[in-house]
N, C-alpha and C positions, 0 to 999 in steps of 0.2 A: 707533152703528156707527162704527168708526174710519174716518177719511178715506182713500180709496183713491188710488193714484197715477194722475194723469190720463194719458190717452193722448197720446203725443207725435206730432205731425204736422209734417213738414218740407215747407214750401210753396216751390217754386221758380217765380217769376213775375217778369218784367221790368217789367210795368206797375205803377207805384207805387200807383195808386188801387185796382186789383183786388187787389193783394197786401195792402194795408193793411186794406181792408174785409173780405176773406176771413178774414184773421187775427183781426179783431175779432169777426166773426160766430162763427167756430169757438171762440174763447176763451169767448164767452158760452154756448156749448153745452157747455163743460166740458173742451175739449181744451187741451193745452199746445202752442202753435204757435211754430215757429221759421221765419222767412222769409229767403229769399235771393233776390237779384235777378239773379244770374248763375249759369248752369248749372255752370260749372267750380268756382265757389266752393261751390255747393250740393253738388257731388260730393265735394269735399275735406272739407266739414263732415260728410257722411255716413260718410266713412272713419273718423272718430274719435268720432262721437257716435251712440249708439243711437237708433232711431226705431221707432215702431209702424207708420207709414204715410207715404208720400211723395205729395204732389200736385205733378205735374210739367207745366208748360206745354209745349205742342208746339213753339211758336216762341220760341226764346231767342236772344239776340244772339251769344253766343260759340260755342255748340254747340247743335245741335238737341236737342229733348227725346228723340228716339229714340236719338241717340248717347249722351246722358247715361244713359239707361236701360240701354243695352247695356253701358256701362262699369260701371254700378252692379251689374249682374247678375254681374260677374266676382268680386265679393266679398260680395254680400248678396242675400238673398231677401226683403227687406222688401217688403210689398205696395205697388204703385204704381198710382195713378190718373192718367191723362193728362187734361189740360184743353185743349180745342181749340175754335177757332171752327167754326161749322157747315160752312164750305166747305173745311176742312182734311182731307178724307177720306183722301187719300193719306198724309198725315203721321200720321194716327191709326192706319192699318193698319201703317205702318212702326214706330210706337211699340209697338203690341201685339206685333208680330213680334220686336221687340227685347227683350221680356220684361215689358211692362206687363200688369197684370191686368184693367184696366177703363178706361173713359174717360167723361168728362162733357163736354157741349158748353157753350160760353159763349153767352149770359150764364148764369151759374150761379145756380140756385135753392139757397139754403143748406139748406133742409129736404131737398131731394132729394140734395144732396151728402152731408149727414149720414147719410141712410138708406143711401146707397151705400157710404159708409165703414164703417158698422156691418155691412152684409152681407158685405163683403170681410174685415173683421176677424173675423167669426164663423167664416168658413171657415179662416182662419189659426189662430185660437184652437183650433178643433176638431182640427186637425192636430197642434198642440202637445200637446194633451191625449192624443191617441192614442199619440204617440211616447213621451211622458214617463210615461204611465200615471197622470197626476195630475189633480186637479180644481182649478179656479180659480174663486173666488167672483166673481160679477158684482155690482158695487155698484149700488144703486138711484140714481135720478136725484138724490135729495137728497144722497147721498154724493158724487156728482160735482159738486155745486154748480151745477146747471143753472139758468140764468136764464130761466125759461119765461114770466114775467109782466113782464119788464122791456122797455123799448124795444129794438127789434132793429135790427141792421144787416142782418138777413136779409130774404128776399125775393129779388130778382134782382140779381146783381152780375156785372160783367165784360163788358159789351157792348163797349166799347172806350174808351180814355182820351180819344178825340176827341169822343165824343158822350155821355159819361156824366158827370153831375154828382152831387152828393150827394143830390139829390132822387130820382134813379133808383135809389138804393140801398135804398129801402124803409125809410128812417129813420122810427122811430115805429111801424112795423107790429109786431104781436105775434108773437113766435116761437110755433111750435106750432100754427099753423092749417093744416089740410089733412091728406091721407092720410099723408104722410111723418111728420108730427108724431105721429099716432096710433101709428105704429111706434116713434117715439122714446120715447113714454111706456111702451109695452109691452115694449120691448127696450132698456134703457139700455146705454150704452157699456161694454164689458168693461174690466177693469182692465188697465193697461199690462203688457206682457210684454217690453218693449224692454230693460229692465235685464238680464233673464236671457239675452236673445239677444245683446245687445252688438253688433249689426250684423253678426255673422258670417253666413256662408253657411249656409242651413238644412241640417239634418243628413241628411234622407232624403226619400223620396217623400212629398209632402205630402198632406194629407187634409182631409176635411170631414165634416159630419154627413150628407152625401148618400149614403153607402153603404147597401147593403141590410142592414138589421139581421138579417134571416133568412138571409143568405147564409152559406156555409161560412166558417170562419175564414180559409181560404186556398184560392185557386183556381189551378190550373195550366193554362197555355194555351201549348203549343208553346214552352217555355222561359221564358215570362213568368209569374211567380208574383205573385198579388194577395192581399195579406194585409189583410183587412177590419178586423181588430182593431187592428193597428198603422197602418192606412191607409198602406201602403207597397207599392210595386211593385219587383220585382227581375227583371232580364233576364239569363239565363245566369249567375245568381249575383251579378250586380252591381246595386247599388241604382240605380233610375231616379229622378232628381231631378225631381219633378213639382211644379208649383204647385198650390195648393188647387183652382183651377178646372180644371186639367188632370186632377187626380185625379177630380173629380166627373164629368167627361165620360167618362173611362175606365170608371168604375163603371157609368154609365148605358148605355154601349154594350155592355159585357160582360153586364150583367144582362138586356139585351134578347134575349140568346140567339140572335143572328143576325137578329133582326128589325130593321126600319127604325126609326130615331129621327130625327124631324124637327128642323130648326134651332130652331123655336119650343119644342119639348120640351126641347132642350138649354139654351136660354136660360132657361126657367122653372126647370129643375132645377139648373143649374150656377151661376146667378146669384142664386137664392133670392128673387127678387122678381117683381113683375108688370110690371117695366119692359119696354116694347115696343121693345127694341133691334132693330137690323137684323142680318142673317145674317153680315155681315162679322166681327163680334166672335167668333161661333162658328167661322167658317172659319179665322181666324188661329190660334185656340187649338187647333183640330184639326190644323192644319199643324204646330204645335210638338209636339203629342202624337205625330204620325207620326214626326217626326225622332227622338224618344226611344224609341219602342217598335217602330219598323219600319213603313215606309209600306204594306206589304202587309197589315197587320192591320186597317186602317180603309178601307173602300170608300166612295167618294162615290156617292150615288144622285142623279144630276143633277136639280135642280128640287125635291128633297125634303129630303134630309139625309144621314145616314151609317148604315153597318151594319158591325158587328164581324165579322171573318173568323176562324173557328176555325183 
């Protein structure tokens, strides 16, 4: 099998140890990693270089991760995962509200980070297929050159530069142990689509494989048309630019036909894994969805979840 193009990850992190170890671990997993220590420099790099995904630290010296993400969304829909310390809840919500797709807390487990990257890229890849009407071959682990039996930088990284030495980085531990590794073997990283995207803003309402396969090709709902084949939403004839996660949430709510959908159901369906995240992640994405399709269409059921209004 010919070698496939590795996925390009841009990592913006000011902590030298975390940045270097994360880059080493992801490189051994088959990713091409470009690292930046400054938020503004990272933003300028992304203006002229295509990327498949961005890892963005919440706390950066020149500009906050949320501010960087907001500026990035002015010209690109590249998937973004925020990296934050456990006590940065306000900053995480600000980052998600600025356009980030997901977040991972520090210290970072590389197996978990790898699984979350794959889940997010699957949603983005599925949307690309739906809009382009094309199929993209997914290379196997051997094609990606994964180092599953070599010494690993993986394990836990990123506690803080003050209390983290190389011993804490899991040096010598084998990659591929644990549940996330099983997902890695079963679901190898997709081939890069960054070259085709070129960093430009995504073309239309994004999608994922979470749509109802039995649903009608298009649904009409008070001026909002949902095209399941193209995974695209239009409002009064105008395309609604949705992220893959927002598309999944929209489809789940509409398919419930006025029924209640809990936050845990949305987490499980929109994020495609068993990660037990908290409801803030759902709430922020629903808020963004409301702004795009109209606040009156999504009702909050306090203490439970959400319901779609016809």
